[in-house]
N, C-alpha and C positions, 0 to 999 in steps of 0.2 A: 688385599682389600676385599671385604665381604659386604660392607654396608650398602653398596650400590648394585648388588646382584639380585635380580628378581627371584623371589622365593619359588615361584612356579618352575623356573628354569632349573634351580638347584634340585627341586623335588624330581622333576622329569629325568634329569641327567643322572642323579644318584640311583634311581631305580634301574637304570640301564647299565650300571657298572657291576659286573659279576665278580664275586670273590672266588678265587681258585686256590684252595689250601695246598700247601706243600709244593708250590711250583715257583721257580724252577728247582728249588731244593727244599728239603724238609724244614719246616719252621717259617717259611716265607709264604705270605698270602699274596698272590698275584692279583692285581686289579685289572680285569679284562674289560677293555673298552669296546670290544667288537660289537656287542649289542647296541651301544650308543651310536657307533658309526653306522650301523645298519638302519637306524631310525632317522630317516632323512630330515624331518622337521626339527627334531631335537638337535641333531648334528649341525644343521644350518643355524639354529639359534645359538648354539655354543660358539660357533665361529663368528657369528655377528656380534656376540657379546665381547669376545676377545678383540675383535677389530675396533669396536666402539670404545673400549677402555684401554687401548694401546696408547703409548706416549705419542706425542705429535712428531711429525717429521721423520718417520722411520724410512730408511733407505733399503735395508735388507732385513729379512727374517731368517734367523739361523734355527734350523730344526735338526734335532739329533736322531740318528737312525735307531729304530725304525719308526716308532709311533710318533716321534716328533716331526717326521716327514708328513704324516697323514694329517696332523693338526696344523703344523706350521705352514704348509704350502697354501691351503685355502686362506689362511690369515694373511699371508703375503699378497695374494691376489686381491683380497678385500681392501688392503691398505695401498694397493698400487705400487708395492715394493717388490724387489727381487727376492729370490729364495736362495739361501746358502745351505747346502746339505753338509752336515757334520757326520762323517761316516765312521764305521768301525774300521779298525786297522786293516790295511791291505786292500781296501776296496777302490781307492782312487788311483788313476793311472799316471798322474803327473806329480810334480814336486808337491810335497805336503808339509804342513806343520803338524806335530803330534803332541798329545798330552795324555799321560796316564792318570788314572783316578781309581778310587775304591768304591765299590758297590756294597749293598748290605749283605751280599753273598759272594764276594770275590773282588777281582780287580779287572780293569780293561784299559784299552787305549783307543782314543778317537783321533781322527785326522780331518783336515780340510785343506783345500787349495788356497794358499795365501793370496794369490793374484786375483781372487774373486772379491776381495774386500778393498775397495778404494780407500785411500788414506782419509781418515775422518768420517767414514761412513757411519751413520747412526743405525745400530743393529738392535733388534728386538730378538731375544732368545725365547723360543717356544718349544715346549715339550708336553707330553701327556701327564707326567707325574714328577713331583718334587719329593724325593725320598730322602736319601742321605745327603743329597746336594752335590755329590761327586761329579756326576755327568755335567750338571749345569755349571759348576765352578770351572771344570776343565774347558767347557765351551767358552766361557767368559775369557779365560786365559788365552785360548786360541784366537778368538776374535781380536782381542787387544794386541796380541803379538803380531797380528797381520796389519795392524794400524786402524782397526775399527774402534768405535766408541759404543759400548753396551749401554743403551738407554733404558733397558728394562728387561724383565723376565716374566713370562706368562705361562701358567700351567693349567691344565684341565683340573688336576687334583693335587693335593698335598697330603702326605702321610706325616702328620705333625709329630707323632711319637718317635720318628727317626731323626728329627732335629736338623733337617737339611738347610733351613734358613740360616743357620749359624755360619755356614760356608759362604753365604751370599750377603753377609752383613753390610749394611750401607747401600744396598742395591734396591731398586724399585721392583719388588716381587709381588705378583698378583696371581691369585688362584681362584678358581670357580668353586671347587668342592674341597672340603677338608675332612680328613679321617683321623 
């Protein structure tokens, strides 16, 4: 949804996202949010916007490693919800659920502790970027396999040319910036 996004926030946030060509591999342009994170007022406004436009009644915010942690954790605090870290393979110490997925430049596996999702918990998935949709779709599958209900997905930005929304068809997907 973009109609309810303040134009000044879009402008400020867009100016603070740096393009890094050929990273992590040739042909990929990495969207670096580090300058946005370093700008306290803009980062606070981005988080406030994501909180304000989140679905009602969120119990947990799932954030994907690593930048999804940075964006998702303050959203969880703002919602008064718990935070569910979705980690790269091999990082969690106890029993895990795992999902593999494809990226625009390879494939990966993410994991989470299933016992951190109470049955029927309402979960908002938050990440920095919606690209091919692989990470987000894998996270949805993990949350649902653990017994949670995904009530929405929120992203700082969307790379529309990669078509990631197609993997999330029928889901409430919200983005602040589109490229």
